[in-house]
C-alpha positions as CSV (number, residue, x, y, z in Angstrom):
1,X,2.7,-0.5,56.9
2,X,-0.3,-1.1,59.1
3,X,-3.4,1.1,59.0
4,X,-2.8,2.0,62.6
5,X,0.7,3.2,61.9
6,X,-0.5,5.3,59.0
7,X,-3.2,7.0,61.1
8,X,-0.7,7.6,63.9
9,X,1.7,9.4,61.4
10,X,-1.3,11.3,60.0
11,X,-2.2,12.5,63.5
12,X,1.4,13.4,64.3
13,X,1.7,15.5,61.2
14,X,-1.6,17.3,61.8
15,X,-0.4,18.2,65.4
16,X,2.9,19.3,64.0
17,X,1.3,21.5,61.3
18,X,-1.1,23.1,63.8
19,X,1.7,23.8,66.2
20,X,4.1,25.3,63.6
21,X,1.7,27.1,61.2
22,X,1.7,30.5,62.9
23,X,5.5,30.6,63.1
24,X,5.9,29.5,59.5
25,X,3.3,32.1,58.4
26,X,5.2,34.8,60.3
27,X,8.5,33.9,58.5
28,X,6.7,33.6,55.2
29,X,5.1,37.0,55.5
30,X,8.4,38.6,56.3
31,X,10.0,36.9,53.3
32,X,7.1,37.6,50.8
33,X,5.6,40.8,52.1
34,X,2.1,39.6,51.0
35,X,-0.5,37.8,53.0
36,X,-1.6,35.7,50.0
37,X,1.9,34.8,49.0
38,X,2.8,33.9,52.6
39,X,-0.2,31.6,52.8
40,X,0.7,29.9,49.6
41,X,4.3,29.5,50.7
42,X,3.2,27.9,54.0
43,X,0.8,25.6,52.2
44,X,3.5,24.5,49.7
45,X,6.0,24.0,52.6
46,X,3.6,21.9,54.6
47,X,2.8,19.8,51.5
48,X,6.4,19.1,51.0
49,X,6.9,18.1,54.6
50,X,3.8,15.9,54.5
51,X,5.2,14.0,51.5
52,X,8.4,13.4,53.4
53,X,6.7,12.7,56.7
54,X,4.9,9.7,55.3
55,X,7.9,7.9,53.8
56,X,8.6,4.7,55.7
57,X,11.9,4.4,57.5
58,X,12.8,8.1,56.9
59,X,11.9,10.1,60.0
60,X,12.7,13.8,60.2
61,X,15.1,14.3,63.1
62,X,14.2,17.9,63.8
63,X,10.8,18.7,62.2
64,X,10.8,22.4,63.2
65,X,14.2,23.0,61.6
66,X,13.3,21.0,58.6
67,X,10.1,23.0,58.2
68,X,12.0,26.3,58.4
69,X,14.6,25.1,55.9
70,X,11.9,23.9,53.5
71,X,10.1,27.2,53.8
72,X,13.2,29.2,53.0
73,X,14.4,27.0,50.1
74,X,10.9,27.0,48.7
75,X,10.8,30.8,48.8
76,X,14.2,31.1,47.2
77,X,13.5,28.5,44.5
78,X,10.2,30.2,43.7
79,X,12.0,33.5,43.2
80,X,14.4,31.9,40.8
81,X,11.6,30.4,38.8
82,X,9.6,33.6,38.5
83,X,9.1,34.9,35.0
84,X,10.8,38.1,34.0
85,X,7.4,39.4,33.0
86,X,6.0,39.2,36.5
87,X,6.3,42.1,38.8
88,X,5.6,41.9,42.5
89,X,4.2,44.9,44.4
90,X,4.4,45.4,48.1
91,X,1.0,45.5,49.8
92,X,-0.3,45.7,53.3
93,X,-1.9,42.4,54.3
94,X,-5.7,42.4,54.5
95,X,-5.7,40.4,57.7
96,X,-3.8,41.2,60.8
97,X,-0.5,39.5,61.4
98,X,0.2,38.0,64.8
99,X,0.5,40.8,67.4
100,X,-0.4,43.4,64.8
101,X,-1.6,45.8,67.5
102,X,1.9,46.5,68.8
103,X,4.4,48.3,66.7
104,X,2.4,48.5,63.5
105,X,4.4,51.5,62.1
106,X,7.7,49.8,62.8
107,X,6.4,46.5,61.2
108,X,5.2,48.3,58.1
109,X,8.5,50.2,57.8
110,X,10.4,47.0,58.2
111,X,8.3,45.3,55.5
112,X,8.9,48.2,53.1
113,X,12.6,48.1,53.6
114,X,12.8,44.3,53.3
115,X,10.9,44.3,50.0
116,X,13.6,46.5,48.6
117,X,16.2,43.7,49.0
118,X,16.8,40.8,46.7
119,X,15.1,37.5,47.8
120,X,18.3,35.8,49.0
121,X,19.4,38.8,51.1
122,X,15.9,39.1,52.6
123,X,15.9,35.4,53.5
124,X,19.3,35.7,55.2
125,X,18.2,38.8,57.2
126,X,14.9,37.2,58.2
127,X,16.5,34.0,59.4
128,X,19.6,35.6,61.0
129,X,18.0,38.5,62.8
130,X,14.3,38.0,63.0
131,X,14.3,34.2,63.6
132,X,17.6,34.6,65.6
133,X,19.5,31.8,63.9
134,X,23.2,31.4,63.9
135,X,25.3,31.9,60.8
136,X,25.8,28.2,60.4
137,X,22.1,27.5,60.8
138,X,21.2,30.1,58.2
139,X,23.9,28.7,55.9
140,X,22.4,25.2,56.2
141,X,18.9,26.4,55.6
142,X,19.7,28.5,52.6
143,X,22.4,26.3,51.0
144,X,25.0,29.1,51.3
145,X,28.4,29.0,52.9
146,X,28.8,30.7,56.3
147,X,31.0,33.3,54.6
148,X,28.3,34.0,52.0
149,X,25.8,34.4,54.8
150,X,28.0,36.9,56.6
151,X,28.7,38.8,53.4
152,X,25.0,39.0,52.4
153,X,24.1,40.1,55.9
154,X,26.7,42.8,55.9
155,X,25.7,44.1,52.5
156,X,21.9,43.9,53.1
157,X,22.2,45.7,56.5
158,X,24.3,48.5,54.8
159,X,21.6,48.8,52.1
160,X,18.8,48.9,54.7
161,X,20.7,51.6,56.6
162,X,21.0,53.6,53.4
163,X,17.3,53.2,52.6
164,X,16.3,54.3,56.1
165,X,18.6,57.3,56.0
166,X,17.3,58.3,52.6
167,X,13.7,58.2,53.8
168,X,14.6,60.3,56.9
169,X,16.4,62.9,54.9
170,X,13.8,63.2,52.2
171,X,11.0,63.4,54.7
172,X,9.2,60.3,53.5
173,X,7.1,58.3,56.1
């Protein structure tokens, strides 16, 4: 490949990464619940995309969808690899998330409830309802069947409703 072609691909990737970073971070933060883990997840995702971006003769048809799929699968595979001795703790991010001035209480309550769910259920809910993807798109990005996506959604929503109702009846904020 010519040097000119390589520099063009490099510039295309840089523009893509800058344009998608905020959206990828938002999804990662909703999945991880931690500013630091979200940044790491976005960085790992962009590194994987970068490696694929530069392969000759293998263009990515829909880079935005590929990035979201890569982010989700990287998150899920990272949860599977985690040692049993490691324990994650929910934390409020040190830095403001995009649009943090509006609905902070709702956002924090949502994060608290999402962190109670297993990683695959959390990924399905984030993609399905917060990223507004169809069941088929969520299935493709998570590697699940559409039926499994519907089942996970239904069970996770039921569990969230129970958690919200429990916190309201016990008077927790």
